[in-house]
Biopython code that builds the backbone (N, CA, C, O; Angstrom):
import numpy as np
from Bio.PDB.StructureBuilder import StructureBuilder

atoms = [
    (1, "UNK", "N", (-47.251, 173.278, 137.188)),
    (1, "UNK", "CA", (-46.359, 173.525, 136.089)),
    (1, "UNK", "C", (-46.981, 174.500, 135.087)),
    (1, "UNK", "O", (-46.294, 175.383, 134.575)),
    (2, "UNK", "N", (-48.263, 174.347, 134.810)),
    (2, "UNK", "CA", (-48.928, 175.246, 133.865)),
    (2, "UNK", "C", (-48.964, 176.674, 134.405)),
    (2, "UNK", "O", (-48.782, 177.640, 133.663)),
    (3, "UNK", "N", (-49.199, 176.784, 135.690)),
    (3, "UNK", "CA", (-49.264, 178.114, 136.293)),
    (3, "UNK", "C", (-47.901, 178.797, 136.248)),
    (3, "UNK", "O", (-47.809, 179.987, 135.945)),
    (4, "UNK", "N", (-46.852, 178.054, 136.546)),
    (4, "UNK", "CA", (-45.494, 178.614, 136.498)),
    (4, "UNK", "C", (-45.128, 179.020, 135.070)),
    (4, "UNK", "O", (-44.494, 180.054, 134.858)),
    (5, "UNK", "N", (-45.523, 178.215, 134.107)),
    (5, "UNK", "CA", (-45.242, 178.545, 132.705)),
    (5, "UNK", "C", (-45.970, 179.818, 132.299)),
    (5, "UNK", "O", (-45.422, 180.643, 131.568)),
    (6, "UNK", "N", (-47.194, 179.979, 132.767)),
    (6, "UNK", "CA", (-47.947, 181.186, 132.442)),
    (6, "UNK", "C", (-47.294, 182.418, 133.074)),
    (6, "UNK", "O", (-47.239, 183.481, 132.456)),
    (7, "UNK", "N", (-46.807, 182.274, 134.290)),
    (7, "UNK", "CA", (-46.149, 183.393, 134.954)),
    (7, "UNK", "C", (-44.870, 183.787, 134.216)),
    (7, "UNK", "O", (-44.593, 184.974, 134.045)),
    (8, "UNK", "N", (-44.089, 182.793, 133.779)),
    (8, "UNK", "CA", (-42.872, 183.098, 133.025)),
    (8, "UNK", "C", (-43.209, 183.818, 131.720)),
    (8, "UNK", "O", (-42.534, 184.775, 131.342)),
    (9, "UNK", "N", (-44.245, 183.357, 131.040)),
    (9, "UNK", "CA", (-44.651, 183.997, 129.785)),
    (9, "UNK", "C", (-45.125, 185.426, 130.037)),
    (9, "UNK", "O", (-44.790, 186.330, 129.272)),
    (10, "UNK", "N", (-45.893, 185.638, 131.090)),
    (10, "UNK", "CA", (-46.391, 186.975, 131.400)),
    (10, "UNK", "C", (-45.240, 187.924, 131.729)),
    (10, "UNK", "O", (-45.253, 189.083, 131.315)),
    (11, "UNK", "N", (-44.253, 187.439, 132.467)),
    (11, "UNK", "CA", (-43.096, 188.289, 132.780)),
    (11, "UNK", "C", (-42.313, 188.630, 131.520)),
    (11, "UNK", "O", (-41.852, 189.762, 131.366)),
    (12, "UNK", "N", (-42.158, 187.669, 130.619)),
    (12, "UNK", "CA", (-41.432, 187.931, 129.368)),
    (12, "UNK", "C", (-42.192, 188.929, 128.502)),
    (12, "UNK", "O", (-41.585, 189.809, 127.891)),
    (13, "UNK", "N", (-43.507, 188.800, 128.444)),
    (13, "UNK", "CA", (-44.313, 189.735, 127.657)),
    (13, "UNK", "C", (-44.229, 191.136, 128.256)),
    (13, "UNK", "O", (-44.111, 192.117, 127.522)),
    (14, "UNK", "N", (-44.288, 191.235, 129.575)),
    (14, "UNK", "CA", (-44.200, 192.544, 130.223)),
    (14, "UNK", "C", (-42.841, 193.190, 129.986)),
    (14, "UNK", "O", (-42.746, 194.409, 129.837)),
    (15, "UNK", "N", (-41.801, 192.383, 129.952)),
    (15, "UNK", "CA", (-40.448, 192.924, 129.805)),
    (15, "UNK", "C", (-40.076, 193.217, 128.359)),
    (15, "UNK", "O", (-39.384, 194.197, 128.082)),
    (16, "UNK", "N", (-40.534, 192.369, 127.429)),
    (16, "UNK", "CA", (-40.056, 192.470, 126.053)),
    (16, "UNK", "C", (-41.137, 192.743, 125.016)),
    (16, "UNK", "O", (-40.823, 193.070, 123.871)),
    (17, "UNK", "N", (-42.399, 192.616, 125.396)),
    (17, "UNK", "CA", (-43.487, 192.806, 124.444)),
    (17, "UNK", "C", (-43.916, 191.473, 123.839)),
    (17, "UNK", "O", (-43.173, 190.492, 123.863)),
    (18, "UNK", "N", (-45.111, 191.461, 123.305)),
    (18, "UNK", "CA", (-45.712, 190.234, 122.792)),
    (18, "UNK", "C", (-45.008, 189.704, 121.552)),
    (18, "UNK", "O", (-45.002, 188.495, 121.319)),
    (19, "UNK", "N", (-44.420, 190.577, 120.759)),
    (19, "UNK", "CA", (-43.815, 190.145, 119.497)),
    (19, "UNK", "C", (-42.403, 189.573, 119.672)),
    (19, "UNK", "O", (-41.818, 189.071, 118.712)),
    (20, "UNK", "N", (-41.859, 189.644, 120.876)),
    (20, "UNK", "CA", (-40.500, 189.134, 121.094)),
    (20, "UNK", "C", (-40.495, 187.604, 120.959)),
    (20, "UNK", "O", (-41.396, 186.938, 121.469)),
    (21, "UNK", "N", (-39.487, 187.045, 120.278)),
    (21, "UNK", "CA", (-39.456, 185.590, 120.059)),
    (21, "UNK", "C", (-39.466, 184.770, 121.351)),
    (21, "UNK", "O", (-40.116, 183.725, 121.406)),
    (22, "UNK", "N", (-38.766, 185.219, 122.378)),
    (22, "UNK", "CA", (-38.751, 184.475, 123.647)),
    (22, "UNK", "C", (-40.136, 184.481, 124.277)),
    (22, "UNK", "O", (-40.583, 183.463, 124.806)),
    (23, "UNK", "N", (-40.819, 185.620, 124.224)),
    (23, "UNK", "CA", (-42.164, 185.701, 124.777)),
    (23, "UNK", "C", (-43.107, 184.757, 124.045)),
    (23, "UNK", "O", (-43.949, 184.110, 124.668)),
    (24, "UNK", "N", (-42.971, 184.676, 122.735)),
    (24, "UNK", "CA", (-43.829, 183.777, 121.956)),
    (24, "UNK", "C", (-43.569, 182.314, 122.298)),
    (24, "UNK", "O", (-44.505, 181.521, 122.398)),
    (25, "UNK", "N", (-42.307, 181.961, 122.478)),
    (25, "UNK", "CA", (-41.969, 180.578, 122.836)),
    (25, "UNK", "C", (-42.520, 180.241, 124.216)),
    (25, "UNK", "O", (-43.087, 179.167, 124.416)),
    (26, "UNK", "N", (-42.354, 181.156, 125.168)),
    (26, "UNK", "CA", (-42.863, 180.906, 126.515)),
    (26, "UNK", "C", (-44.384, 180.863, 126.539)),
    (26, "UNK", "O", (-44.963, 180.091, 127.303)),
    (27, "UNK", "N", (-45.039, 181.672, 125.721)),
    (27, "UNK", "CA", (-46.491, 181.634, 125.635)),
    (27, "UNK", "C", (-46.975, 180.307, 125.059)),
    (27, "UNK", "O", (-47.966, 179.746, 125.527)),
    (28, "UNK", "N", (-46.277, 179.810, 124.049)),
    (28, "UNK", "CA", (-46.625, 178.504, 123.482)),
    (28, "UNK", "C", (-46.403, 177.394, 124.506)),
    (28, "UNK", "O", (-47.205, 176.464, 124.593)),
    (29, "UNK", "N", (-45.327, 177.484, 125.280)),
    (29, "UNK", "CA", (-45.069, 176.481, 126.319)),
    (29, "UNK", "C", (-46.147, 176.517, 127.393)),
    (29, "UNK", "O", (-46.560, 175.473, 127.897)),
    (30, "UNK", "N", (-46.601, 177.713, 127.743)),
    (30, "UNK", "CA", (-47.666, 177.834, 128.740)),
    (30, "UNK", "C", (-48.963, 177.228, 128.224)),
    (30, "UNK", "O", (-49.672, 176.552, 128.970)),
    (31, "UNK", "N", (-49.279, 177.462, 126.957)),
    (31, "UNK", "CA", (-50.495, 176.885, 126.378)),
    (31, "UNK", "C", (-50.412, 175.367, 126.325)),
    (31, "UNK", "O", (-51.396, 174.674, 126.584)),
    (32, "UNK", "N", (-49.242, 174.858, 125.991)),
    (32, "UNK", "CA", (-49.051, 173.403, 125.945)),
    (32, "UNK", "C", (-49.188, 172.795, 127.332)),
    (32, "UNK", "O", (-49.828, 171.756, 127.498)),
    (33, "UNK", "N", (-48.588, 173.440, 128.328)),
    (33, "UNK", "CA", (-48.689, 172.931, 129.697)),
    (33, "UNK", "C", (-50.128, 172.956, 130.187)),
    (33, "UNK", "O", (-50.568, 172.032, 130.870)),
    (34, "UNK", "N", (-50.866, 174.011, 129.842)),
    (34, "UNK", "CA", (-52.271, 174.092, 130.234)),
    (34, "UNK", "C", (-53.097, 173.001, 129.555)),
    (34, "UNK", "O", (-53.986, 172.415, 130.172)),
    (35, "UNK", "N", (-52.806, 172.736, 128.298)),
    (35, "UNK", "CA", (-53.528, 171.674, 127.585)),
    (35, "UNK", "C", (-53.244, 170.314, 128.198)),
    (35, "UNK", "O", (-54.153, 169.496, 128.341)),
    (36, "UNK", "N", (-52.002, 170.063, 128.560)),
    (36, "UNK", "CA", (-51.655, 168.787, 129.200)),
    (36, "UNK", "C", (-52.333, 168.655, 130.564)),
    (36, "UNK", "O", (-52.795, 167.575, 130.932)),
    (37, "UNK", "N", (-52.389, 169.761, 131.312)),
    (37, "UNK", "CA", (-53.065, 169.728, 132.608)),
    (37, "UNK", "C", (-54.554, 169.442, 132.425)),
    (37, "UNK", "O", (-55.142, 168.671, 133.183)),
    (38, "UNK", "N", (-55.155, 170.065, 131.421)),
    (38, "UNK", "CA", (-56.577, 169.830, 131.138)),
    (38, "UNK", "C", (-56.812, 168.372, 130.761)),
    (38, "UNK", "O", (-57.745, 167.737, 131.252)),
    (39, "UNK", "N", (-55.957, 167.844, 129.883)),
    (39, "UNK", "CA", (-56.083, 166.450, 129.459)),
    (39, "UNK", "C", (-55.895, 165.475, 130.615)),
    (39, "UNK", "O", (-56.451, 164.376, 130.607)),
    (40, "UNK", "N", (-55.103, 165.885, 131.611)),
    (40, "UNK", "CA", (-54.868, 165.034, 132.782)),
    (40, "UNK", "C", (-56.014, 165.108, 133.779)),
    (40, "UNK", "O", (-56.014, 164.401, 134.786)),
    (41, "UNK", "N", (-56.999, 165.973, 133.495)),
    (41, "UNK", "CA", (-58.178, 166.049, 134.350)),
    (41, "UNK", "C", (-58.171, 167.182, 135.348)),
    (41, "UNK", "O", (-59.044, 167.238, 136.214)),
    (42, "UNK", "N", (-57.212, 168.088, 135.256)),
    (42, "UNK", "CA", (-57.173, 169.228, 136.169)),
    (42, "UNK", "C", (-58.080, 170.327, 135.634)),
    (42, "UNK", "O", (-58.006, 170.689, 134.460)),
    (43, "UNK", "N", (-58.926, 170.847, 136.495)),
    (43, "UNK", "CA", (-59.835, 171.919, 136.110)),
    (43, "UNK", "C", (-59.097, 173.252, 136.106)),
    (43, "UNK", "O", (-58.074, 173.405, 136.773)),
    (44, "UNK", "N", (-59.612, 174.200, 135.361)),
    (44, "UNK", "CA", (-58.984, 175.520, 135.268)),
    (44, "UNK", "C", (-58.926, 176.187, 136.634)),
    (44, "UNK", "O", (-57.945, 176.862, 136.947)),
    (45, "UNK", "N", (-59.948, 176.014, 137.442)),
    (45, "UNK", "CA", (-59.956, 176.675, 138.755)),
    (45, "UNK", "C", (-58.900, 176.097, 139.691)),
    (45, "UNK", "O", (-58.575, 176.727, 140.698)),
    (46, "UNK", "N", (-58.355, 174.920, 139.391)),
    (46, "UNK", "CA", (-57.249, 174.398, 140.191)),
    (46, "UNK", "C", (-55.953, 175.106, 139.824)),
    (46, "UNK", "O", (-55.070, 175.258, 140.669)),
    (47, "UNK", "N", (-55.830, 175.536, 138.582)),
    (47, "UNK", "CA", (-54.645, 176.258, 138.134)),
    (47, "UNK", "C", (-54.750, 177.729, 138.467)),
    (47, "UNK", "O", (-53.754, 178.358, 138.822)),
    (48, "UNK", "N", (-55.955, 178.291, 138.358)),
    (48, "UNK", "CA", (-56.204, 179.702, 138.625)),
    (48, "UNK", "C", (-57.301, 179.815, 139.675)),
    (48, "UNK", "O", (-58.469, 179.992, 139.330)),
    (49, "UNK", "N", (-56.940, 179.716, 140.951)),
    (49, "UNK", "CA", (-57.976, 179.789, 141.978)),
    (49, "UNK", "C", (-58.622, 181.173, 142.020)),
    (49, "UNK", "O", (-57.982, 182.190, 141.754)),
    (50, "UNK", "N", (-59.890, 181.176, 142.357)),
    (50, "UNK", "CA", (-60.641, 182.425, 142.441)),
    (50, "UNK", "C", (-60.127, 183.235, 143.627)),
    (50, "UNK", "O", (-59.984, 182.698, 144.725)),
    (51, "UNK", "N", (-59.851, 184.515, 143.416)),
    (51, "UNK", "CA", (-59.311, 185.352, 144.492)),
    (51, "UNK", "C", (-60.378, 186.160, 145.214)),
    (51, "UNK", "O", (-60.131, 186.663, 146.310)),
    (52, "UNK", "N", (-61.556, 186.293, 144.623)),
    (52, "UNK", "CA", (-62.634, 187.036, 145.261)),
    (52, "UNK", "C", (-63.765, 186.079, 145.590)),
    (52, "UNK", "O", (-64.018, 185.137, 144.839)),
    (53, "UNK", "N", (-64.453, 186.312, 146.712)),
    (53, "UNK", "CA", (-65.576, 185.435, 147.036)),
    (53, "UNK", "C", (-66.715, 185.638, 146.066)),
    (53, "UNK", "O", (-66.862, 186.709, 145.478)),
    (54, "UNK", "N", (-67.519, 184.609, 145.899)),
    (54, "UNK", "CA", (-68.681, 184.674, 145.000)),
    (54, "UNK", "C", (-69.806, 185.406, 145.606)),
    (54, "UNK", "O", (-70.857, 185.550, 144.981)),
]
sb = StructureBuilder()
sb.init_structure("model")
sb.init_model(0)
sb.init_chain("A")
sb.init_seg("    ")
for serial, (resi, resn, name, xyz) in enumerate(atoms, 1):
    if name == "N":
        sb.init_residue(resn, " ", resi, " ")
    sb.init_atom(name, np.array(xyz, "f"), 0.0, 1.0, " ", f" {name:<3s}", serial, name[0])
structure = sb.get_structure()
């Protein structure tokens, strides 16, 4: 859910710019979803898997 929220926010920012009210609302929703995922014990790398080998 956090990853999908971040993608929606990124698409809104790309389409309308950072100052657009919808982009700001979606960005806040993405941050809230990420915080809830963190509080539930999900690590950041589970939401954003590494795409390049170490």
